[in-house]
C-alpha positions in Angstrom: 45.9 -151.1 -33.0 43.7 -153.2 -35.3 42.9 -151.4 -38.5 39.3 -151.0 -39.4 38.1 -152.4 -42.8 35.1 -151.5 -44.9 33.5 -153.0 -48.0 34.3 -151.6 -51.4 30.5 -151.0 -51.8 30.5 -148.6 -48.9 33.7 -146.8 -50.2 32.2 -146.5 -53.6 29.0 -145.1 -52.2 31.1 -142.4 -50.5 33.4 -141.5 -53.4 31.9 -142.8 -56.7 35.3 -143.8 -57.8 37.0 -147.1 -58.4 40.5 -145.8 -57.8 40.9 -147.5 -54.4 39.5 -150.9 -53.5 38.9 -152.0 -50.0 38.1 -155.5 -48.9 34.7 -157.1 -49.6 32.1 -157.1 -52.3 33.1 -155.8 -55.7 29.7 -154.6 -56.8 29.3 -150.9 -57.3 26.0 -149.6 -56.1 23.9 -147.4 -58.3 24.0 -144.4 -56.0 22.3 -142.2 -58.5 19.1 -144.2 -58.0 19.0 -143.8 -54.2 16.2 -141.5 -53.0 15.4 -140.5 -49.4 12.7 -142.7 -47.8 9.4 -140.8 -47.4 8.6 -140.1 -43.8 5.3 -138.4 -42.9 5.2 -135.6 -40.3 3.5 -138.0 -37.9 6.2 -140.7 -38.2 9.6 -140.6 -36.4 12.9 -140.5 -38.3 15.6 -143.1 -37.7 18.6 -140.9 -36.9 22.3 -141.9 -36.5 24.9 -139.7 -35.0 28.5 -139.4 -36.3 30.6 -137.9 -33.6 28.6 -138.0 -30.4 30.9 -136.6 -27.7 31.0 -132.9 -26.8 28.9 -130.9 -29.2 27.8 -134.1 -30.8 26.2 -135.2 -27.6 24.1 -132.0 -27.7 23.3 -132.5 -31.4 22.0 -136.1 -31.0 20.2 -135.1 -27.8 18.4 -132.2 -29.6 16.8 -134.6 -32.1 16.1 -137.4 -29.6 12.3 -137.1 -30.0 13.0 -139.1 -33.1 14.4 -142.6 -33.0 18.2 -142.6 -32.3 19.1 -145.9 -33.9 22.9 -145.8 -34.2 25.9 -143.8 -32.7 29.3 -143.6 -34.1 32.5 -142.2 -32.6 36.2 -143.0 -33.0 36.7 -142.6 -29.2 34.5 -144.7 -26.9 35.4 -142.6 -23.9 34.2 -139.4 -25.5 31.0 -141.1 -26.6 30.3 -142.9 -23.3 27.6 -140.5 -22.2 25.7 -140.7 -25.4 26.1 -144.5 -25.5 24.6 -144.6 -22.0 21.7 -142.3 -22.8 20.6 -144.3 -25.9 21.1 -147.9 -24.9 19.0 -149.2 -27.8 21.3 -147.6 -30.4 23.9 -149.7 -32.2 27.5 -148.5 -31.6 30.2 -148.0 -34.2 33.6 -146.5 -34.6 33.6 -146.3 -38.4 30.8 -144.3 -39.9 31.3 -146.1 -43.3 30.7 -149.4 -41.7 27.6 -148.0 -39.9 26.1 -146.6 -43.0 26.8 -149.8 -44.9 25.4 -152.1 -42.3 22.4 -150.1 -41.3 21.4 -149.1 -44.8 17.7 -148.2 -45.1 17.5 -148.4 -41.3 18.8 -144.9 -41.2 16.9 -141.9 -42.5 19.1 -139.0 -41.4 22.5 -138.3 -39.8 24.0 -135.7 -37.6 27.7 -135.1 -38.2 29.6 -133.5 -35.4 33.3 -134.4 -35.9 36.5 -132.5 -36.5 36.2 -130.3 -39.6 38.3 -132.6 -41.9 35.7 -135.4 -41.5 32.6 -133.3 -42.3 32.6 -133.7 -46.1 33.6 -137.3 -46.4 30.9 -138.4 -43.9 28.2 -136.1 -45.3 29.0 -137.0 -48.9 28.7 -140.7 -48.3 25.4 -140.3 -46.3 23.8 -138.1 -48.9 24.8 -140.4 -51.8 23.0 -143.1 -49.8 19.8 -140.9 -49.6 20.3 -139.8 -46.0 19.3 -136.3 -44.8 22.2 -134.6 -43.0 22.8 -132.1 -40.3 26.4 -131.0 -40.4 28.1 -128.9 -37.8 29.8 -125.6 -38.7 32.0 -125.0 -40.6 30.2 -127.1 -43.2 33.5 -128.3 -44.7 37.3 -128.2 -44.4 37.8 -126.8 -47.9 36.0 -124.6 -50.4 35.9 -127.4 -53.0 34.2 -129.7 -50.4 31.5 -127.0 -49.7 30.7 -126.8 -53.4 30.6 -130.6 -53.6 28.1 -131.0 -50.7 25.9 -128.3 -52.2 25.8 -130.0 -55.5 25.2 -133.4 -54.0 22.4 -132.2 -51.8 20.6 -130.9 -54.8 21.2 -134.1 -56.8 20.0 -136.4 -54.1 17.1 -134.2 -53.0 18.0 -134.5 -49.3 17.2 -132.1 -46.4 20.3 -130.4 -45.1 21.2 -128.0 -42.3 24.5 -126.5 -41.1 24.8 -126.2 -37.3 24.9 -122.4 -37.1 21.9 -122.3 -34.8 21.7 -118.5 -34.6 20.4 -118.5 -38.2 17.1 -119.8 -36.9 16.8 -116.9 -34.4 14.7 -113.8 -34.4 17.8 -111.6 -33.8 19.6 -112.2 -37.1 16.4 -111.4 -39.0 16.0 -108.2 -37.1 19.6 -107.2 -37.8 19.1 -107.8 -41.5 15.8 -105.8 -41.5 17.5 -102.9 -39.7 20.3 -102.8 -42.2 17.9 -103.0 -45.2 15.7 -100.2 -43.7 18.5 -97.7 -44.2 18.5 -96.6 -40.6 22.3 -96.3 -40.6 22.6 -95.4 -44.3 25.0 -97.2 -46.6 27.2 -99.6 -44.7 30.9 -98.9 -45.4 32.6 -101.1 -42.9 31.8 -104.2 -40.9 33.9 -105.4 -37.9 33.6 -108.9 -36.5 35.5 -110.3 -33.5 35.9 -113.3 -31.3 37.8 -114.3 -28.1 38.7 -117.7 -29.6 41.0 -119.5 -29.1 42.4 -117.8 -26.0 43.8 -121.1 -24.5 40.9 -123.3 -25.7 43.3 -125.0 -28.2 46.9 -124.3 -29.3 47.8 -122.1 -32.3 51.1 -120.7 -33.5 52.7 -124.2 -33.2 55.3 -124.8 -35.9 56.3 -128.4 -35.2 54.5 -131.7 -34.9 54.0 -132.9 -31.4 56.0 -135.8 -30.0 54.5 -139.3 -30.1 52.4 -140.5 -27.2 50.7 -143.8 -26.5 47.3 -144.0 -28.2 44.5 -144.3 -25.6 42.8 -147.7 -25.7 39.4 -146.1 -26.4 40.6 -144.3 -29.5 41.0 -145.5 -33.1 43.7 -143.0 -34.3 43.5 -144.2 -37.9 39.8 -143.4 -38.1 40.3 -140.1 -36.4 43.0 -139.2 -38.9 40.7 -140.1 -41.8 41.5 -138.1 -44.9 44.3 -136.1 -43.1 48.0 -137.0 -43.3 48.9 -139.7 -40.8 51.4 -138.8 -38.0 51.8 -140.1 -34.5 49.1 -139.4 -31.8 49.5 -136.7 -29.2 46.8 -135.5 -26.8 47.5 -132.0 -28.3 45.4 -133.2 -31.3 42.6 -135.0 -29.6 40.2 -134.8 -27.8 38.7 -131.3 -28.3 41.9 -129.5 -29.3 42.2 -130.3 -33.0 40.8 -127.0 -34.3 44.1 -125.1 -34.5 45.8 -127.6 -36.8 45.5 -127.1 -40.5 45.2 -130.9 -41.0 42.0 -131.1 -38.9 40.4 -127.7 -38.3 39.8 -124.2 -39.6 40.9 -122.2 -36.5 38.8 -119.5 -34.9 37.2 -118.6 -38.3 35.9 -122.2 -38.5 34.8 -122.2 -34.9 33.0 -118.9 -34.7 32.9 -117.3 -38.1 29.7 -119.2 -39.2 28.0 -117.8 -36.2 29.2 -114.2 -35.9 29.5 -113.5 -39.6 26.0 -114.6 -40.3 24.3 -111.2 -40.0 26.9 -109.7 -42.3 26.7 -112.5 -44.9 22.9 -112.3 -45.0 22.3 -108.6 -44.3 25.0 -107.4 -46.7 23.8 -109.8 -49.5 27.1 -111.5 -49.9 25.5 -114.5 -51.5 25.1 -112.4 -54.6 28.8 -111.5 -54.9 30.8 -113.2 -57.7 34.2 -111.7 -57.0 35.8 -110.5 -53.8 39.2 -110.5 -51.9 40.6 -111.5 -48.6 44.0 -110.6 -47.0 45.7 -110.9 -43.7 46.5 -107.4 -42.3 47.9 -108.4 -38.9 49.1 -111.7 -37.3 51.5 -113.4 -34.9 53.1 -116.8 -35.2 52.3 -117.8 -38.8 53.7 -121.2 -39.7 53.1 -124.2 -42.0 51.2 -126.5 -39.5 48.8 -124.5 -37.4 46.9 -121.2 -37.4 48.7 -118.2 -36.0 48.3 -117.0 -32.4 46.0 -114.3 -33.8 45.1 -112.9 -37.2 43.2 -109.9 -38.5 41.7 -110.6 -42.0 40.2 -107.9 -44.3 37.6 -108.9 -46.9 36.8 -106.4 -49.7 33.4 -106.7 -51.5 32.2 -104.9 -54.6 28.7 -103.3 -55.1 25.9 -105.9 -55.1 22.1 -105.9 -54.6 21.8 -102.1 -54.6 24.5 -101.8 -51.9 27.9 -100.0 -52.3 31.3 -101.6 -51.9 32.5 -102.2 -48.3 35.2 -103.8 -46.3 34.8 -106.4 -43.6 37.3 -107.1 -40.9 37.8 -110.3 -38.8 39.6 -110.2 -35.4 40.4 -113.2 -33.2 42.0 -114.2 -29.9 40.5 -111.3 -28.1 41.6 -108.5 -30.4 39.0 -105.8 -31.0 38.2 -103.2 -33.5 38.7 -99.5 -32.8 35.7 -98.1 -31.0 33.9 -95.5 -33.2 33.8 -92.0 -32.0 30.7 -91.2 -30.1 30.2 -94.6 -28.5 31.1 -94.4 -24.8 33.5 -97.0 -23.5 31.0 -98.4 -21.0 28.5 -99.3 -23.7 29.0 -102.9 -24.8 29.6 -103.7 -28.4 28.2 -107.1 -29.5 28.4 -109.5 -26.5 31.7 -108.0 -25.4 34.2 -110.7 -26.3 32.3 -111.7 -29.5 30.1 -109.7 -31.8 29.8 -107.6 -34.9 29.6 -103.9 -35.7 28.1 -102.3 -38.9 29.3 -98.8 -39.6 27.2 -96.8 -42.0 26.9 -93.2 -43.2 24.3 -92.4 -40.6 25.4 -94.5 -37.6 26.2 -98.0 -36.3 24.4 -101.3 -35.5 26.0 -103.9 -33.3 24.9 -107.5 -33.0 25.7 -110.3 -30.6 27.5 -113.6 -31.1 24.6 -115.7 -32.6 22.8 -112.8 -34.3 21.3 -111.7 -31.0 20.5 -108.3 -29.6 20.8 -106.1 -32.7 20.7 -102.5 -31.7 21.7 -99.0 -32.7 24.7 -97.5 -31.1 25.2 -95.5 -29.0 22.5 -96.8 -26.8 20.6 -93.5 -26.7 19.7 -94.1 -30.3 17.4 -97.0 -29.3 15.3 -94.6 -27.2 12.0 -94.2 -29.1 13.3 -96.3 -32.0 10.9 -98.8 -33.5 12.4 -101.7 -35.4 11.1 -102.2 -39.0 8.1 -104.4 -39.5 9.3 -108.0 -40.0 9.7 -109.2 -43.6 11.7 -112.4 -43.0 9.7 -115.4 -41.8 10.5 -116.7 -38.4 11.6 -120.2 -37.8 9.2 -122.1 -35.5 10.7 -124.6 -33.1 14.4 -123.9 -33.4 17.3 -125.0 -35.6 17.0 -128.7 -35.1 13.2 -128.8 -35.4 13.6 -126.8 -38.6 15.8 -129.6 -40.1 13.6 -132.4 -38.8 10.5 -130.7 -40.5 12.5 -130.5 -43.8 13.4 -134.2 -43.5 9.7 -134.9 -43.3 8.8 -133.1 -46.5 8.5 -129.5 -45.1 10.2 -126.4 -46.7 14.0 -126.5 -46.9 15.8 -125.8 -43.6 16.9 -122.2 -43.2 20.6 -122.9 -43.3 20.4 -125.6 -45.9 23.5 -126.1 -48.1 22.3 -123.6 -50.8 22.7 -121.0 -48.1 25.5 -122.5 -46.0 27.9 -123.6 -48.8 28.5 -120.1 -50.3 28.7 -118.7 -46.7 31.3 -121.2 -45.8 33.3 -120.5 -49.0 33.6 -116.9 -47.8 34.7 -118.0 -44.4 37.3 -120.4 -45.7 38.8 -117.9 -48.1 39.9 -116.1 -45.0 41.6 -119.2 -43.7 43.5 -119.5 -47.0 44.6 -115.8 -46.7 45.9 -116.6 -43.2 47.8 -119.7 -44.5 49.4 -117.8 -47.4 49.9 -114.3 -45.9 48.9 -112.7 -49.2 45.9 -110.8 -50.7 43.7 -113.2 -52.6 41.4 -112.3 -55.4 38.5 -114.8 -55.6 36.3 -115.6 -58.5 33.4 -117.3 -56.8 31.6 -118.2 -60.0 34.7 -120.1 -61.2 35.7 -121.3 -57.7 39.2 -120.0 -58.3 41.8 -117.7 -56.7 42.9 -115.8 -59.7 46.2 -114.2 -58.5 48.0 -116.9 -56.6 48.5 -120.4 -57.9 49.8 -121.8 -54.6 46.8 -120.3 -52.7 44.4 -121.7 -55.4 45.7 -125.2 -54.7 44.3 -124.8 -51.1 40.8 -124.6 -52.4 41.0 -128.4 -52.3 43.6 -130.7 -50.6 45.4 -134.0 -50.8 43.4 -136.9 -49.3 44.9 -139.9 -47.6 44.5 -143.0 -49.7 41.2 -144.6 -49.1 39.5 -141.4 -48.1 39.3 -139.5 -51.5 36.5 -137.3 -52.6 35.6 -136.4 -56.2 36.8 -132.8 -55.9 
């Protein structure tokens, strides 16, 4: 396989460090002077897609009323449908090369890659003045989330994380119901998902045997910042999520959707210290997420709300059904959802913040939801970001919201990896009671892919 090369200028734009030099021009760009190009609401953005197979195909398609000028994917087979749909777009395998060559010809970028590639791609794009839409979870590590939040502010770019339920009416209604006091003080929140349940492998304790690399795939570029090891189809395509090197397990897949009403409604962005611990699991190991895990978060009082505990269940495990809720009444959306238990009753919410309702069902008879206090998002999640790119208000899940949310999600993944209770100081971005766990706030980067974290 021919190794891809990229100019030192592009690398420096991505990392702002001279520690590693790649081939080409030795001039360091003044990235601090880069500002987003002004685009009026009546103009079209020039958008590039990084990762355009699978969900990436949907992300690029959802902004296709703008100009799709470039498409990048490490696997031409996965990208084939997008390549065909947008014949006028330039094709790349290396996003660094794409950003370097296209330069000011790109205004904004969608990033829909394995989790470990999110931050390197988004950081480089933002440092070059590009607006970014990044799939959930925003980053692979807590330190990366903090870096992207800081960089977005510095570069004054429009950002959005791909947790599309955050643009919906339902998540707003859920928050307003919680804040109205209809169920009193919330003491417990239970959140569950059916993932992975066969969608990808977990509980695997050994690397997979080497297989021939498909001709359409650049394995070196797929690996990116992760440790290099031989290719196996058990890593790509579509099944990378369960491996620590590439993904964040079921929490990374669904946590940023199903936990959203809890993060927003329980005012968790205001919390400076909290804890996470694994309370049940099967198949823990050093390479992949366990077969299943139950994680307990404990939060102190904040924003006029008392302390409470929040539980995460995956792989089809469910919380105990509260007394008084009949077995034939669906909680959440069945296999995915959340349940808020208060002093005066319960609220359940669906996967993407949908269908918030009192439980048991009879409590909804004659109940009128509170008058709306949270503004609705017009046009949906993608349109919300596009409008922000064109000078409108910040998108609803911009990185000032998404980064602290993802920090909370990722603390759970560190608890799963270490098997211990972790005390987290969010203000200091530090796990205070476990040095080994604290090291997992960041990670080692493969040479040539470093970030300033």
